[in-house]
N, C-alpha and C positions, 0 to 999 in steps of 0.2 A: 932349557933342557926338558925334553918330554918326560912325563911321569907315567906314560903308558908303556908297559913292557911287552905286551903281546896282544894279539887280536882275538876276541871271542868270535865264535861262529854266529851267524844270524839266527834269531829265534825261530822256532817252528810256528808257522801260521796256524791259528785255531779256527775251528768251524764257527760260522756266524760272527757275532760281535763280542764273544767272550775273550778275555785277555789270555795271552799265551802264557805258558809256564815260566816261572822265574828262571832266568839264565844264571844259575849259580856259578857257572864257570867264569862269568865276568868278574867275580870277586877275586879270582886267582892272579890277576895282574894288579900291580900296586898303584894306587893314587895316594900320595903322601898325606900326612895329617894336616898340613897347612892347606893343601888343595881341597881336601874334604871339608874342612871348616869354612873355607872360602865359598865352595859350592853350596854348602848348607845356608850360609847367610844370603847368598844370591837367590836361592830357591824360596826361602822364607820371605824375602823382600818381594819377589814377584807375586807370591800367593797373597800376602797381606796388602800389597798395592791394589790388587783387584778387589779384595774385600772392602777396602775403604772407597774405592772408585764406585763400586756398586751401591754403597751406602749413599754417596753423594748424588748418584743418578736418581735414586729413589727420593732424595730430598729436593730434587728439581734443579740442581745446579748444573747438571750435564744434559745437553739436548742432543737429539739425533739418536744414533746407534751406539751401542756399547757391546763389544765382543770380549768376553773374559778369557784370559789365558790359563786360568786355574786348571790344573791337572796335567798340563803339557810342559811343565818347567824343565824336566830333564832333557827335553829336546833342545831347547834354547841354550841352557847352561852348557851342555856337552859340546854343542856345535859352535856356538858363538865364541866360547873361550878358546877354541882351537884356531880361530882366525887371527891374523895380524892386521888389525884395522888401520895401520899406517899405510898398508899397500893393498889390502883386500876391501871388498865392498859387499854390502848387504842390500838386497831389494826384497821387500816384504809384501805380505798380503794384509787384509783388513784386521786380522787378530795380531796387532803389532805392538801392543804395550810392552810385553815382556822383552821382545827383541830390541826395541829402542833403548830400554833401560840397560840391557846387557851390553849395548854398544858404547855405553859410557855417559849417556845423557842423564842429568840429575832428575830425580823423581819430581821435584817441585816444578820443573819445566814441562814435564809430561802432564802433571795435574793441571797446570795453568792452561795447557792446550785443551785438555778435556773441558775446562771451565770457560773456554773461549776468551782467554786473556791475552793481552799484547805480549806478555813475557813468555808465552807458550812456545814450544819448540818449532811450531809452524805459524807463529805470530797470532795465534788464536783463530786462524781461518781454516784449519784442516780438521780439527776435532779427532775423535777416536781412531778413525780409519786412515788418517793421512799425516802421521808423524813424519818428520823430515829433518835430518841433521847432516848436511854434507860434510861439515867439519869432523864428524864422527864416522864418515864414510857410510852413513845410513841413508840410502837414497829413496826412502819413503815407503809407507804403507800404501795400499791401493784398494779402493772400494769396489773395483771391478773384479769379479772372479777370474783369476788367471791373468789379470791385467799387467802384473809385474813381470811375467815370464819373458815376454819379448824384450822388455827393458833390460832385464838382467843379461839376456843373450847379447844385446847391443853393448852393454858395459864390458862384458867379457871380450867381445870382438875388439873394442877400443883398446883394452889393455894389451891384447895380442898385437894389434897393429902398431901400437906405440912401444912395443918390445919391453913392456914392464913385466915384473914377475908376480903381480897380484892376480888374484882370482875373484870371481863374483859368485856369491851364493844367493839363491832365490828360494824363499819359503812360500808355499801355497798349500791349499787343502786338497783333499781327495776329489772334490767336485771339479777342480780346475782341469783334471785330466779329460773332462768331457767337452772342453772348449777347443776350438780350432787353433787358437794361439799356442796352446801347449804343443800340438803336433807340428805346427810350422816351425816353432822355435827348436824343438828337439831335432828336427830334420836338419835345419841350418847349422845348429851347434855341432852335430855329428859330421856333417859334410865339410864344414870349414874348420873343424877341430878347435873349438872355442873353449877356453878354460873357465867354464861355468858349472856350478854344482846345483842341480835341480833337487830341491828338498821337499818332498811331498809329506806334509804333516797329516798323516791318515788317522783322524780321530773317529773314523767309522761312519760318519754321517755327513752328507752334503745338505746343509740346513737340517731339515727333518726327514730326509730320505736316506735310508740305510745303504751301506755299501753294496750289498747283494741286490738291491733294487735299482741301482743306477750304473753298475759296472758289470759287464758280461764276464770279466775276469776279476775275481776277488783279490788276487795278488797283483797289485798295481805295478810291481816291478816287471811282471810279464808283459804289460802293455808298453812299457818303455823300451824293452829289449828289441823291439822291431826296428829301431833306428840305429842299431849297432852301437849303442851307448852302454858301457858297463853299469850294472845296477846292483843294489844291495838293499835288503830289508833288515831293519834294525829294531831293537827293543827300545821304544821311545819313553818307556817308564823308568829305565835304568840308566842313571847318569854314568856309570862305568862303561856301559855298552855304547852310549852316544859319544863319549869322549874318545874311546878307543877307535871307533869307526871314523870319527871326524879327523883325528890326527893323521891316520893312515890315508884316508881318501883325499884330504886336502893336499897332503904332500904329493900324492900321485898326480892329481890334477895340475899342480904347480909345475912338477917336473916334466910331465908328458904333454902338457898343453892340450888337453882334450877333456870333453865333458864327462859328467858322472851323474847318475840318478840315485837318490836315496829315498826309500820309503820308511818313514819313522812311524811305527805303530804306537798310537797313544789314545787318549780319551779326554774330551773336555767335560769338566764336572758341572758346568752350567749349560744352559740352553745355547743354541746358535747365537742368539742375541739376548739381551737382558729381558725382553718381553716374552721370550720363547718358554714354553712349558714342556721340557723334554720327556716327562712321563706320558705325554700324549702319543709318543712314538717309540719309546724304549722302556724296557721293564725295570722295575725296582731291583730284581735279581741281577740283571746285567750291570746296573750302576753299582750295586754292592760288590760284585766280583771285581770291577775295575778299581773301586776304592781300596780294596784289599791290596792292590799293587800301586797305591798312590806313590809317586816318585819321592815325595818327602818322607813318607813312611819307610820306604825301602832304605833310604839314606840314614834316617835317624835310628832305625832299628839296628843297622850295621854299626853306627857310631857308639851306641849304647852297648851292644854285644861285645865290641872290641875294646870297650872302656876308654874310648877316645873322649867322649862327653857323657855326662849323666843326664837323666831326664830333667833335672832341675836346671842344669846349665843350658840345655836346649830351650827350655821355657823362658829362661832369662834372656837368651838371645832373641827370641820372638818378641818379648816385651820391649827390648831395646829397639828392635826394628819398627814395631808399631808406633812407639813414641816418636821416632825420627820421621816416619811417614806422616803422622798426625801434624807435626810441625810443618812439613812440606805442604800439606793440604791447607793449613791455616795461612801460610805465606802466599800460596797461589790464590786463595780467595781474596786477598787484599790487593792483588795486582790489578791494574786498570784494564778496561776493555779497549779494543782498538777504536780509534776515532773514526767517525763516519767518512772523513776524507781519505782514509786508508783503504776503503772498500775495494777499489780497483787496482791497488798496488800489489805487486807480486802475483798478478793474475794474468794469464794469457787469454786474450779474447779472439 
């Protein structure tokens, strides 16, 4: 049964890269206590997972790239929880740790993948950007900007042709709108009425290039509307707003068998990748403003204010989550690396 009673309006877009005002109206529809506590545990898990992952990268255990999800947790929690992953599918981009965890994959398997171990979710061959778990209907991260958009369109088309009632959602960043794949896929999805939800996770930067420097239209929903696809801009820092939008939009796509475009306004707290130094291209004042609307802060402030949980209970939850994740890290470290003869297995040449 849905715990969302009504839909909030989309947030007002702010000038530049400052966060938009808090959508206080979003608090007027209820998320029950059990759901709020569940969301909190998920969001803390995603945040602390990245903290430990970054630590192990700096310790030399993770090679290649590492794209942290920290700061964007309300996007994943609100949207993925609204899916039915017995029939729905996720196609992701390279910032995929949070979404694969929310799809139900155990953290120890994601850590093992990051560490290049055989027990990893992609058998140690994919690494940070290529998590993959078909049994969880998670059809992979993608190291190519916009690379998953056409795949998701194809998955949605297959669901429609097979007369299934599932939908496919595709996550990608704001920079992906500058690729030809995005426009080709939007056109076909609209033309053929494919049940796919294009989710632009707009964290205001395409690597180190700010939105206003790479997009002639700063409201990305305006770029998507040219294909006759319904669009909506949502507050990606507010888990009430992401939940309400997801339940309503996913139901509409499922019932009407047509695409939808969501622009979730959010902010990554780390650099584009772990070696990136974000203060080289964004200001401390901007970062401070977005931290004031940290999705975890918005949720914990509400829980304390409404006396659902105390600060002490929230800290205890965080301590439990970190201890569990530390155990997952330790177990993943002990897993074997793939044997040399496995090098060409599961690889298309």
